[in-house]
N, CA, C, O and the ligand as a Tripos MOL2 file, in Angstrom:
@<TRIPOS>MOLECULE
protein
  289   287    73     0     0
PROTEIN
NO_CHARGES

@<TRIPOS>ATOM
      1 N          55.3000   83.7210  141.9720 N.3       1 MET1
      2 CA         56.4590   82.8720  141.8860 C.3       1 MET1
      3 C          57.5700   83.3030  142.9630 C.2       1 MET1
      4 O          58.3950   82.5200  143.4340 O.2       1 MET1
      5 N          57.4680   84.6710  143.2820 N.am      2 ARG2
      6 CA         58.5040   85.0810  144.2170 C.3       2 ARG2
      7 C          58.0550   84.6210  145.6150 C.2       2 ARG2
      8 O          58.9700   84.4430  146.4190 O.2       2 ARG2
      9 N          56.9630   84.4280  145.9830 N.am      3 ARG3
     10 CA         56.2470   84.0750  147.1130 C.3       3 ARG3
     11 C          57.0570   82.9650  147.8770 C.2       3 ARG3
     12 O          57.2600   82.9690  149.0910 O.2       3 ARG3
     13 N          57.5020   81.9870  146.9570 N.am      4 TYR4
     14 CA         58.2090   80.9200  147.5140 C.3       4 TYR4
     15 C          59.3030   81.2370  148.4340 C.2       4 TYR4
     16 O          59.5380   80.6130  149.4690 O.2       4 TYR4
     17 N          59.9950   82.3040  147.9680 N.am      5 ASN5
     18 CA         61.2250   82.6150  148.5620 C.3       5 ASN5
     19 C          61.0100   83.8840  149.5490 C.2       5 ASN5
     20 O          61.9600   84.5480  149.9630 O.2       5 ASN5
     21 N          59.8310   84.1140  149.8380 N.am      6 SER6
     22 CA         59.3340   85.3680  150.5520 C.3       6 SER6
     23 C          60.0660   85.5020  151.9970 C.2       6 SER6
     24 O          60.3040   86.5880  152.5250 O.2       6 SER6
     25 N          60.3610   84.3480  152.5090 N.am      7 GLU7
     26 CA         60.8590   84.3860  153.9040 C.3       7 GLU7
     27 C          62.5710   84.4810  153.7700 C.2       7 GLU7
     28 O          63.2270   84.7720  154.7700 O.2       7 GLU7
     29 N          63.1420   84.2530  152.6470 N.am      8 GLY8
     30 CA         64.5490   84.3250  152.4750 C.3       8 GLY8
     31 C          64.9050   85.7610  152.4760 C.2       8 GLY8
     32 O          64.0550   86.5640  152.0900 O.2       8 GLY8
     33 N          66.1190   86.1910  152.8830 N.am      9 ILE9
     34 CA         66.6030   87.5320  152.8990 C.3       9 ILE9
     35 C          67.4240   87.6890  151.5610 C.2       9 ILE9
     36 O          67.9900   86.7690  150.9710 O.2       9 ILE9
     37 N          67.3880   89.0380  151.1780 N.am     10 ASP10
     38 CA         68.1770   89.4130  149.8050 C.3      10 ASP10
     39 C          69.7450   88.9610  150.0960 C.2      10 ASP10
     40 O          70.2610   88.8820  151.2110 O.2      10 ASP10
     41 N          70.2900   88.7230  149.0000 N.am     11 ARG11
     42 CA         71.7660   88.3540  149.0250 C.3      11 ARG11
     43 C          72.5060   89.4930  149.7300 C.2      11 ARG11
     44 O          73.4360   89.3080  150.5140 O.2      11 ARG11
     45 N          72.0160   90.6830  149.3850 N.am     12 GLY12
     46 CA         72.8460   91.9110  149.8580 C.3      12 GLY12
     47 C          72.6230   92.2200  151.3300 C.2      12 GLY12
     48 O          73.1680   93.1910  151.8550 O.2      12 GLY12
     49 N          71.7830   91.3560  152.0270 N.am     13 ASP13
     50 CA         71.5320   91.5110  153.4010 C.3      13 ASP13
     51 C          72.1110   90.4850  154.2600 C.2      13 ASP13
     52 O          71.8980   90.3910  155.4690 O.2      13 ASP13
     53 N          72.9300   89.6430  153.4940 N.am     14 VAL14
     54 CA         73.7410   88.5800  154.2780 C.3      14 VAL14
     55 C          74.5870   89.0030  155.4300 C.2      14 VAL14
     56 O          74.4780   88.5150  156.5550 O.2      14 VAL14
     57 N          75.4390   89.9390  155.0940 N.am     15 LEU15
     58 CA         76.3210   90.5540  156.1470 C.3      15 LEU15
     59 C          75.8000   90.9310  157.3590 C.2      15 LEU15
     60 O          76.2550   90.6210  158.4610 O.2      15 LEU15
     61 N          74.5900   91.7770  157.0730 N.am     16 LEU16
     62 CA         73.9210   92.3130  158.2630 C.3      16 LEU16
     63 C          73.2530   91.1290  159.0650 C.2      16 LEU16
     64 O          73.2730   91.0420  160.2930 O.2      16 LEU16
     65 N          72.6930   90.2810  158.2520 N.am     17 ALA17
     66 CA         71.9340   89.1810  159.0040 C.3      17 ALA17
     67 C          72.9500   88.2520  159.8310 C.2      17 ALA17
     68 O          72.6140   87.7720  160.9130 O.2      17 ALA17
     69 N          74.1430   88.0390  159.2920 N.am     18 LEU18
     70 CA         75.1360   87.2560  160.0590 C.3      18 LEU18
     71 C          75.7050   87.9660  161.3470 C.2      18 LEU18
     72 O          76.2680   87.4020  162.2850 O.2      18 LEU18
     73 N          75.4510   89.3080  161.2120 N.am     19 ASN19
     74 CA         75.9170   90.0410  162.5130 C.3      19 ASN19
     75 C          74.5840   90.2860  163.3530 C.2      19 ASN19
     76 O          74.6100   91.0310  164.3330 O.2      19 ASN19
     77 N          73.4680   89.6680  162.9630 N.am     20 THR20
     78 CA         72.3010   89.8040  163.7910 C.3      20 THR20
     79 C          71.9940   88.5320  164.3450 C.2      20 THR20
     80 O          71.5840   87.6350  163.6080 O.2      20 THR20
     81 N          72.1730   88.3290  165.7580 N.am     21 ARG21
     82 CA         72.0780   87.1040  166.3160 C.3      21 ARG21
     83 C          70.6870   86.4250  166.1440 C.2      21 ARG21
     84 O          70.6270   85.2150  165.9280 O.2      21 ARG21
     85 N          69.6050   87.1710  166.2360 N.am     22 GLU22
     86 CA         68.3700   86.7860  166.0760 C.3      22 GLU22
     87 C          68.0950   86.1240  164.7180 C.2      22 GLU22
     88 O          67.3010   85.1950  164.5670 O.2      22 GLU22
     89 N          68.7820   86.6550  163.8060 N.am     23 ARG23
     90 CA         68.4990   86.1640  162.2780 C.3      23 ARG23
     91 C          69.1280   84.8140  162.1910 C.2      23 ARG23
     92 O          68.5270   83.8760  161.6690 O.2      23 ARG23
     93 N          70.3240   84.6970  162.6890 N.am     24 VAL24
     94 CA         71.0690   83.3160  162.6720 C.3      24 VAL24
     95 C          70.1290   82.2660  163.5300 C.2      24 VAL24
     96 O          69.6720   81.2080  163.0990 O.2      24 VAL24
     97 N          69.9760   82.7530  164.6950 N.am     25 ARG25
     98 CA         69.1080   81.8030  165.6100 C.3      25 ARG25
     99 C          67.8130   81.3570  165.1010 C.2      25 ARG25
    100 O          67.3720   80.2220  165.2800 O.2      25 ARG25
    101 N          67.2320   82.2710  164.4750 N.am     26 LEU26
    102 CA         65.9630   81.8060  163.6970 C.3      26 LEU26
    103 C          66.1680   80.8100  162.6660 C.2      26 LEU26
    104 O          65.5120   79.7690  162.6390 O.2      26 LEU26
    105 N          67.0650   81.1030  161.8110 N.am     27 ALA27
    106 CA         67.4200   80.1620  160.6590 C.3      27 ALA27
    107 C          67.7490   78.9380  161.2460 C.2      27 ALA27
    108 O          67.2010   77.9610  160.7360 O.2      27 ALA27
    109 N          68.5290   78.7310  162.2200 N.am     28 ARG28
    110 CA         68.9310   77.6080  162.8740 C.3      28 ARG28
    111 C          67.7170   76.7550  163.5320 C.2      28 ARG28
    112 O          67.6170   75.5290  163.4860 O.2      28 ARG28
    113 N          66.9430   77.5290  164.0640 N.am     29 ARG29
    114 CA         65.6810   76.8960  164.7760 C.3      29 ARG29
    115 C          64.7300   76.4060  163.7070 C.2      29 ARG29
    116 O          64.1410   75.3440  163.9080 O.2      29 ARG29
    117 N          64.5290   77.0680  162.6080 N.am     30 LYS30
    118 CA         63.7300   76.5840  161.6180 C.3      30 LYS30
    119 C          64.3980   75.4940  160.7480 C.2      30 LYS30
    120 O          63.7500   74.7520  160.0090 O.2      30 LYS30
    121 N          65.7540   75.4490  160.8900 N.am     31 GLY31
    122 CA         66.4620   74.5340  160.1000 C.3      31 GLY31
    123 C          66.3420   74.8220  158.6540 C.2      31 GLY31
    124 O          66.1120   73.9200  157.8490 O.2      31 GLY31
    125 N          66.4880   76.0330  158.3130 N.am     32 ARG32
    126 CA         66.4040   76.4180  156.9530 C.3      32 ARG32
    127 C          67.2920   77.5470  156.7060 C.2      32 ARG32
    128 O          67.3060   78.5470  157.4240 O.2      32 ARG32
    129 N          68.1120   77.3610  155.5780 N.am     33 CYS33
    130 CA         68.9950   78.6020  155.1900 C.3      33 CYS33
    131 C          68.2790   79.8900  155.1200 C.2      33 CYS33
    132 O          67.1830   79.9460  154.5620 O.2      33 CYS33
    133 N          68.8190   80.9080  155.6430 N.am     34 MET34
    134 CA         68.1700   82.2530  155.6280 C.3      34 MET34
    135 C          68.2400   82.9080  154.3020 C.2      34 MET34
    136 O          67.6860   83.9980  154.1610 O.2      34 MET34
    137 N          68.8530   82.3630  153.3370 N.am     35 VAL35
    138 CA         68.8770   82.9160  152.2150 C.3      35 VAL35
    139 C          67.9320   82.2010  151.2270 C.2      35 VAL35
    140 O          66.9880   82.8280  150.7460 O.2      35 VAL35
    141 N          68.1430   80.9820  150.9280 N.am     36 CYS36
    142 CA         67.5320   80.2260  149.9270 C.3      36 CYS36
    143 C          66.4870   79.2290  150.6040 C.2      36 CYS36
    144 O          65.6760   78.6100  149.9150 O.2      36 CYS36
    145 N          66.5500   79.1070  152.0150 N.am     37 LEU37
    146 CA         65.4990   78.2030  152.6830 C.3      37 LEU37
    147 C          65.7210   76.8790  152.3720 C.2      37 LEU37
    148 O          64.7990   76.0680  152.4550 O.2      37 LEU37
    149 N          66.9980   76.5110  151.9700 N.am     38 SER38
    150 CA         67.2770   75.0240  151.8160 C.3      38 SER38
    151 C          67.3270   74.4140  153.2510 C.2      38 SER38
    152 O          67.7800   75.0540  154.1990 O.2      38 SER38
    153 N          66.8260   73.1100  153.3670 N.am     39 PRO39
    154 CA         66.9580   72.6260  154.6160 C.3      39 PRO39
    155 C          68.3590   72.1540  155.3210 C.2      39 PRO39
    156 O          68.4410   71.8280  156.5050 O.2      39 PRO39
    157 N          69.2770   72.1710  154.5330 N.am     40 ASN40
    158 CA         70.5520   71.6630  154.8470 C.3      40 ASN40
    159 C          71.4670   72.9630  155.4480 C.2      40 ASN40
    160 O          72.4620   73.4410  154.9030 O.2      40 ASN40
    161 N          70.8850   73.3700  156.6500 N.am     41 VAL41
    162 CA         71.4570   74.4780  157.2990 C.3      41 VAL41
    163 C          72.6780   74.1430  158.1700 C.2      41 VAL41
    164 O          72.7520   73.1400  158.8800 O.2      41 VAL41
    165 N          73.6630   75.1170  158.0400 N.am     42 THR42
    166 CA         74.8250   75.0460  158.8170 C.3      42 THR42
    167 C          74.7020   75.8840  160.1180 C.2      42 THR42
    168 O          73.7280   76.6280  160.2320 O.2      42 THR42
    169 N          75.5890   75.8130  161.0610 N.am     43 ALA43
    170 CA         75.5500   76.5380  162.1460 C.3      43 ALA43
    171 C          75.5890   78.1720  162.0420 C.2      43 ALA43
    172 O          75.4630   78.9390  162.9960 O.2      43 ALA43
    173 N          75.7740   78.5040  160.7870 N.am     44 ALA44
    174 CA         75.8350   79.8860  160.5370 C.3      44 ALA44
    175 C          74.5460   80.3350  160.0750 C.2      44 ALA44
    176 O          74.4100   81.5310  159.8150 O.2      44 ALA44
    177 N          73.5840   79.5390  159.9380 N.am     45 GLY45
    178 CA         72.1560   79.7960  159.4900 C.3      45 GLY45
    179 C          72.1580   79.8960  158.0190 C.2      45 GLY45
    180 O          71.2660   80.5690  157.5030 O.2      45 GLY45
    181 N          73.0650   79.3020  157.2490 N.am     46 LEU46
    182 CA         73.2220   79.3310  155.8630 C.3      46 LEU46
    183 C          73.3930   77.7640  155.3700 C.2      46 LEU46
    184 O          74.0040   76.9330  156.0430 O.2      46 LEU46
    185 N          72.8250   77.5040  154.2170 N.am     47 CYS47
    186 CA         73.2080   76.1110  153.7790 C.3      47 CYS47
    187 C          74.6770   76.1880  153.2310 C.2      47 CYS47
    188 O          75.3050   77.2450  153.1830 O.2      47 CYS47
    189 N          75.1490   75.0180  152.8370 N.am     48 GLU48
    190 CA         76.5890   74.8240  152.3310 C.3      48 GLU48
    191 C          76.6490   75.5490  151.0640 C.2      48 GLU48
    192 O          77.6510   76.2070  150.7860 O.2      48 GLU48
    193 N          75.7140   75.4800  150.3300 N.am     49 GLY49
    194 CA         75.7230   76.2030  148.9210 C.3      49 GLY49
    195 C          75.9400   77.6750  149.0860 C.2      49 GLY49
    196 O          76.7620   78.3080  148.4240 O.2      49 GLY49
    197 N          75.1460   78.1980  150.0210 N.am     50 CYS50
    198 CA         75.3110   79.6280  150.2350 C.3      50 CYS50
    199 C          76.5760   80.1510  150.8780 C.2      50 CYS50
    200 O          77.1530   81.1890  150.5530 O.2      50 CYS50
    201 N          76.9370   79.3050  151.8330 N.am     51 LEU51
    202 CA         78.1530   79.4640  152.5700 C.3      51 LEU51
    203 C          79.2410   79.5940  151.4200 C.2      51 LEU51
    204 O          80.0790   80.4930  151.4900 O.2      51 LEU51
    205 N          79.2310   78.8340  150.5270 N.am     52 ALA52
    206 CA         80.3880   78.6670  149.4690 C.3      52 ALA52
    207 C          80.3340   80.0000  148.5900 C.2      52 ALA52
    208 O          81.2700   80.2400  147.8280 O.2      52 ALA52
    209 N          79.3540   80.7830  148.6800 N.am     53 THR53
    210 CA         79.3750   82.0250  147.8680 C.3      53 THR53
    211 C          79.6040   83.3310  148.6220 C.2      53 THR53
    212 O          79.5780   84.4110  148.0320 O.2      53 THR53
    213 N          79.8140   83.2310  149.8380 N.am     54 LEU54
    214 CA         80.1560   84.2250  150.6760 C.3      54 LEU54
    215 C          81.5360   85.0840  150.3620 C.2      54 LEU54
    216 O          82.5770   84.5440  149.9870 O.2      54 LEU54
    217 N          81.3970   86.3570  150.5510 N.am     55 THR55
    218 CA         82.6250   87.3560  150.3000 C.3      55 THR55
    219 C          83.5380   87.1710  151.5790 C.2      55 THR55
    220 O          83.1000   86.6590  152.6100 O.2      55 THR55
    221 N          84.6170   87.5480  151.4660 N.am     56 ASP56
    222 CA         85.6140   87.4850  152.6610 C.3      56 ASP56
    223 C          85.0110   88.1830  153.7950 C.2      56 ASP56
    224 O          85.1860   87.6610  154.8960 O.2      56 ASP56
    225 N          84.3120   89.2980  153.7330 N.am     57 ASP57
    226 CA         83.7560   89.9330  154.8650 C.3      57 ASP57
    227 C          82.4990   89.1630  155.4590 C.2      57 ASP57
    228 O          82.3270   89.0840  156.6750 O.2      57 ASP57
    229 N          81.7350   88.6700  154.6450 N.am     58 GLU58
    230 CA         80.6630   87.7380  155.0500 C.3      58 GLU58
    231 C          81.2090   86.5460  155.9080 C.2      58 GLU58
    232 O          80.8160   86.2850  157.0440 O.2      58 GLU58
    233 N          82.2580   85.7940  155.1480 N.am     59 LEU59
    234 CA         82.7940   84.7910  155.8250 C.3      59 LEU59
    235 C          83.4430   85.0150  157.0450 C.2      59 LEU59
    236 O          83.6140   84.0820  157.8300 O.2      59 LEU59
    237 N          83.8700   86.2930  157.3200 N.am     60 GLU60
    238 CA         84.5510   86.6090  158.6330 C.3      60 GLU60
    239 C          83.3650   86.7040  159.6380 C.2      60 GLU60
    240 O          83.5160   86.2550  160.7750 O.2      60 GLU60
    241 N          82.1740   87.2830  159.2490 N.am     61 ALA61
    242 CA         80.8670   87.3560  160.1930 C.3      61 ALA61
    243 C          80.4200   85.9780  160.4020 C.2      61 ALA61
    244 O          79.9160   85.6910  161.4870 O.2      61 ALA61
    245 N          80.5470   85.0890  159.4830 N.am     62 ALA62
    246 CA         79.8670   83.7470  159.7180 C.3      62 ALA62
    247 C          80.9900   82.8200  160.5010 C.2      62 ALA62
    248 O          80.5830   81.8060  161.0680 O.2      62 ALA62
    249 N          82.2740   83.1210  160.5370 N.am     63 ARG63
    250 CA         83.1250   82.3310  161.2230 C.3      63 ARG63
    251 C          82.8140   81.9640  162.6860 C.2      63 ARG63
    252 O          82.8410   80.8210  163.1430 O.2      63 ARG63
    253 N          82.5070   83.1180  163.3700 N.am     64 PRO64
    254 CA         82.2490   82.6570  164.9650 C.3      64 PRO64
    255 C          81.0620   81.5990  165.1010 C.2      64 PRO64
    256 O          81.0680   80.7470  165.9900 O.2      64 PRO64
    257 N          80.0770   81.7110  164.1870 N.am     65 TRP65
    258 CA         79.0070   80.7760  164.1810 C.3      65 TRP65
    259 C          79.5450   79.3140  163.8590 C.2      65 TRP65
    260 O          79.4570   78.3150  164.5720 O.2      65 TRP65
    261 N          80.0870   79.4370  162.6870 N.am     66 ILE66
    262 CA         80.7130   78.0450  162.1650 C.3      66 ILE66
    263 C          81.6020   77.4250  163.3330 C.2      66 ILE66
    264 O          81.4230   76.2680  163.7140 O.2      66 ILE66
    265 N          82.4950   78.1970  163.8350 N.am     67 GLU67
    266 CA         83.3370   77.6850  164.8280 C.3      67 GLU67
    267 C          82.8710   77.3700  166.0990 C.2      67 GLU67
    268 O          83.5920   76.8230  166.9330 O.2      67 GLU67
    269 N          81.6010   77.7070  166.3240 N.am     68 GLY68
    270 CA         80.8580   77.4880  167.6470 C.3      68 GLY68
    271 C          81.2950   78.5090  168.7310 C.2      68 GLY68
    272 O          81.1320   78.2420  169.9210 O.2      68 GLY68
    273 N          81.8290   79.6370  168.3380 N.am     69 ARG69
    274 CA         82.1250   80.7120  169.4460 C.3      69 ARG69
    275 C          80.8770   81.4480  169.7200 C.2      69 ARG69
    276 O          80.7420   82.0610  170.7790 O.2      69 ARG69
    277 N          79.8560   81.4130  168.7150 N.am     70 GLU70
    278 CA         78.7070   82.0060  169.0440 C.3      70 GLU70
    279 C          77.6360   80.9690  169.2760 C.2      70 GLU70
    280 O          77.4190   80.1520  168.3810 O.2      70 GLU70
    281 N          76.9850   80.9320  170.3380 N.am     71 VAL71
    282 CA         76.0480   79.8340  170.6340 C.3      71 VAL71
    283 C          74.6210   80.3270  170.6470 C.2      71 VAL71
    284 O          74.3890   81.5010  170.9350 O.2      71 VAL71
    285 N          73.6290   79.4560  170.3390 N.am     72 CYS72
    286 CA         72.2830   79.8500  170.3590 C.3      72 CYS72
    287 C          71.8240   79.7200  171.8640 C.2      72 CYS72
    288 O          70.6690   80.0050  172.1840 O.2      72 CYS72
    289 ZN         71.2110   78.7700  151.1020 Zn       73 ZN73
@<TRIPOS>BOND
     1     1     2 1
     2     2     3 1
     3     3     4 2
     4     3     5 am
     5     5     6 1
     6     6     7 1
     7     7     8 2
     8     7     9 am
     9     9    10 1
    10    10    11 1
    11    11    12 2
    12    11    13 am
    13    13    14 1
    14    14    15 1
    15    15    16 2
    16    15    17 am
    17    17    18 1
    18    18    19 1
    19    19    20 2
    20    19    21 am
    21    21    22 1
    22    22    23 1
    23    23    24 2
    24    23    25 am
    25    25    26 1
    26    26    27 1
    27    27    28 2
    28    27    29 am
    29    29    30 1
    30    30    31 1
    31    31    32 2
    32    31    33 am
    33    33    34 1
    34    34    35 1
    35    35    36 2
    36    35    37 am
    37    37    38 1
    38    38    39 1
    39    39    40 2
    40    39    41 am
    41    41    42 1
    42    42    43 1
    43    43    44 2
    44    43    45 am
    45    45    46 1
    46    46    47 1
    47    47    48 2
    48    47    49 am
    49    49    50 1
    50    50    51 1
    51    51    52 2
    52    51    53 am
    53    53    54 1
    54    54    55 1
    55    55    56 2
    56    55    57 am
    57    57    58 1
    58    58    59 1
    59    59    60 2
    60    59    61 am
    61    61    62 1
    62    62    63 1
    63    63    64 2
    64    63    65 am
    65    65    66 1
    66    66    67 1
    67    67    68 2
    68    67    69 am
    69    69    70 1
    70    70    71 1
    71    71    72 2
    72    71    73 am
    73    73    74 1
    74    74    75 1
    75    75    76 2
    76    75    77 am
    77    77    78 1
    78    78    79 1
    79    79    80 2
    80    79    81 am
    81    81    82 1
    82    82    83 1
    83    83    84 2
    84    83    85 am
    85    85    86 1
    86    86    87 1
    87    87    88 2
    88    87    89 am
    89    89    90 1
    90    90    91 1
    91    91    92 2
    92    91    93 am
    93    93    94 1
    94    94    95 1
    95    95    96 2
    96    95    97 am
    97    97    98 1
    98    98    99 1
    99    99   100 2
   100    99   101 am
   101   101   102 1
   102   102   103 1
   103   103   104 2
   104   103   105 am
   105   105   106 1
   106   106   107 1
   107   107   108 2
   108   107   109 am
   109   109   110 1
   110   110   111 1
   111   111   112 2
   112   111   113 am
   113   113   114 1
   114   114   115 1
   115   115   116 2
   116   115   117 am
   117   117   118 1
   118   118   119 1
   119   119   120 2
   120   119   121 am
   121   121   122 1
   122   122   123 1
   123   123   124 2
   124   123   125 am
   125   125   126 1
   126   126   127 1
   127   127   128 2
   128   127   129 am
   129   129   130 1
   130   130   131 1
   131   131   132 2
   132   131   133 am
   133   133   134 1
   134   134   135 1
   135   135   136 2
   136   135   137 am
   137   137   138 1
   138   138   139 1
   139   139   140 2
   140   139   141 am
   141   141   142 1
   142   142   143 1
   143   143   144 2
   144   143   145 am
   145   145   146 1
   146   146   147 1
   147   147   148 2
   148   147   149 am
   149   149   150 1
   150   150   151 1
   151   151   152 2
   152   151   153 am
   153   153   154 1
   154   154   155 1
   155   155   156 2
   156   155   157 am
   157   157   158 1
   158   158   159 1
   159   159   160 2
   160   159   161 am
   161   161   162 1
   162   162   163 1
   163   163   164 2
   164   163   165 am
   165   165   166 1
   166   166   167 1
   167   167   168 2
   168   167   169 am
   169   169   170 1
   170   170   171 1
   171   171   172 2
   172   171   173 am
   173   173   174 1
   174   174   175 1
   175   175   176 2
   176   175   177 am
   177   177   178 1
   178   178   179 1
   179   179   180 2
   180   179   181 am
   181   181   182 1
   182   182   183 1
   183   183   184 2
   184   183   185 am
   185   185   186 1
   186   186   187 1
   187   187   188 2
   188   187   189 am
   189   189   190 1
   190   190   191 1
   191   191   192 2
   192   191   193 am
   193   193   194 1
   194   194   195 1
   195   195   196 2
   196   195   197 am
   197   197   198 1
   198   198   199 1
   199   199   200 2
   200   199   201 am
   201   201   202 1
   202   202   203 1
   203   203   204 2
   204   203   205 am
   205   205   206 1
   206   206   207 1
   207   207   208 2
   208   207   209 am
   209   209   210 1
   210   210   211 1
   211   211   212 2
   212   211   213 am
   213   213   214 1
   214   214   215 1
   215   215   216 2
   216   215   217 am
   217   217   218 1
   218   218   219 1
   219   219   220 2
   220   219   221 am
   221   221   222 1
   222   222   223 1
   223   223   224 2
   224   223   225 am
   225   225   226 1
   226   226   227 1
   227   227   228 2
   228   227   229 am
   229   229   230 1
   230   230   231 1
   231   231   232 2
   232   231   233 am
   233   233   234 1
   234   234   235 1
   235   235   236 2
   236   235   237 am
   237   237   238 1
   238   238   239 1
   239   239   240 2
   240   239   241 am
   241   241   242 1
   242   242   243 1
   243   243   244 2
   244   243   245 am
   245   245   246 1
   246   246   247 1
   247   247   248 2
   248   247   249 am
   249   249   250 1
   250   250   251 1
   251   251   252 2
   252   251   253 am
   253   253   254 1
   254   254   255 1
   255   255   256 2
   256   255   257 am
   257   257   258 1
   258   258   259 1
   259   259   260 2
   260   259   261 am
   261   261   262 1
   262   262   263 1
   263   263   264 2
   264   263   265 am
   265   265   266 1
   266   266   267 1
   267   267   268 2
   268   267   269 am
   269   269   270 1
   270   270   271 1
   271   271   272 2
   272   271   273 am
   273   273   274 1
   274   274   275 1
   275   275   276 2
   276   275   277 am
   277   277   278 1
   278   278   279 1
   279   279   280 2
   280   279   281 am
   281   281   282 1
   282   282   283 1
   283   283   284 2
   284   283   285 am
   285   285   286 1
   286   286   287 1
   287   287   288 2
@<TRIPOS>SUBSTRUCTURE
     1 MET1         2 RESIDUE 1 A MET
     2 ARG2         6 RESIDUE 1 A ARG
     3 ARG3        10 RESIDUE 1 A ARG
     4 TYR4        14 RESIDUE 1 A TYR
     5 ASN5        18 RESIDUE 1 A ASN
     6 SER6        22 RESIDUE 1 A SER
     7 GLU7        26 RESIDUE 1 A GLU
     8 GLY8        30 RESIDUE 1 A GLY
     9 ILE9        34 RESIDUE 1 A ILE
    10 ASP10       38 RESIDUE 1 A ASP
    11 ARG11       42 RESIDUE 1 A ARG
    12 GLY12       46 RESIDUE 1 A GLY
    13 ASP13       50 RESIDUE 1 A ASP
    14 VAL14       54 RESIDUE 1 A VAL
    15 LEU15       58 RESIDUE 1 A LEU
    16 LEU16       62 RESIDUE 1 A LEU
    17 ALA17       66 RESIDUE 1 A ALA
    18 LEU18       70 RESIDUE 1 A LEU
    19 ASN19       74 RESIDUE 1 A ASN
    20 THR20       78 RESIDUE 1 A THR
    21 ARG21       82 RESIDUE 1 A ARG
    22 GLU22       86 RESIDUE 1 A GLU
    23 ARG23       90 RESIDUE 1 A ARG
    24 VAL24       94 RESIDUE 1 A VAL
    25 ARG25       98 RESIDUE 1 A ARG
    26 LEU26      102 RESIDUE 1 A LEU
    27 ALA27      106 RESIDUE 1 A ALA
    28 ARG28      110 RESIDUE 1 A ARG
    29 ARG29      114 RESIDUE 1 A ARG
    30 LYS30      118 RESIDUE 1 A LYS
    31 GLY31      122 RESIDUE 1 A GLY
    32 ARG32      126 RESIDUE 1 A ARG
    33 CYS33      130 RESIDUE 1 A CYS
    34 MET34      134 RESIDUE 1 A MET
    35 VAL35      138 RESIDUE 1 A VAL
    36 CYS36      142 RESIDUE 1 A CYS
    37 LEU37      146 RESIDUE 1 A LEU
    38 SER38      150 RESIDUE 1 A SER
    39 PRO39      154 RESIDUE 1 A PRO
    40 ASN40      158 RESIDUE 1 A ASN
    41 VAL41      162 RESIDUE 1 A VAL
    42 THR42      166 RESIDUE 1 A THR
    43 ALA43      170 RESIDUE 1 A ALA
    44 ALA44      174 RESIDUE 1 A ALA
    45 GLY45      178 RESIDUE 1 A GLY
    46 LEU46      182 RESIDUE 1 A LEU
    47 CYS47      186 RESIDUE 1 A CYS
    48 GLU48      190 RESIDUE 1 A GLU
    49 GLY49      194 RESIDUE 1 A GLY
    50 CYS50      198 RESIDUE 1 A CYS
    51 LEU51      202 RESIDUE 1 A LEU
    52 ALA52      206 RESIDUE 1 A ALA
    53 THR53      210 RESIDUE 1 A THR
    54 LEU54      214 RESIDUE 1 A LEU
    55 THR55      218 RESIDUE 1 A THR
    56 ASP56      222 RESIDUE 1 A ASP
    57 ASP57      226 RESIDUE 1 A ASP
    58 GLU58      230 RESIDUE 1 A GLU
    59 LEU59      234 RESIDUE 1 A LEU
    60 GLU60      238 RESIDUE 1 A GLU
    61 ALA61      242 RESIDUE 1 A ALA
    62 ALA62      246 RESIDUE 1 A ALA
    63 ARG63      250 RESIDUE 1 A ARG
    64 PRO64      254 RESIDUE 1 A PRO
    65 TRP65      258 RESIDUE 1 A TRP
    66 ILE66      262 RESIDUE 1 A ILE
    67 GLU67      266 RESIDUE 1 A GLU
    68 GLY68      270 RESIDUE 1 A GLY
    69 ARG69      274 RESIDUE 1 A ARG
    70 GLU70      278 RESIDUE 1 A GLU
    71 VAL71      282 RESIDUE 1 A VAL
    72 CYS72      286 RESIDUE 1 A CYS
    73 ZN73       289 GROUP 0 **** ****
């Protein structure tokens, strides 16, 4: 059952992943959210649903991606 999500990262690793360009880049290239693997991925490598659950710290890390200051 858990295999389905085996490529997704743990929720607790989101902050680290957002600060790791390769992680975000990979999610964007695959077109899948790096947490839940939803295909509706944003520029931050997360889907809208996961973006909505980010903490302030995580949102801060995601902001450069969302605003296009970090480019692939
Ligand atoms: Zn997601």
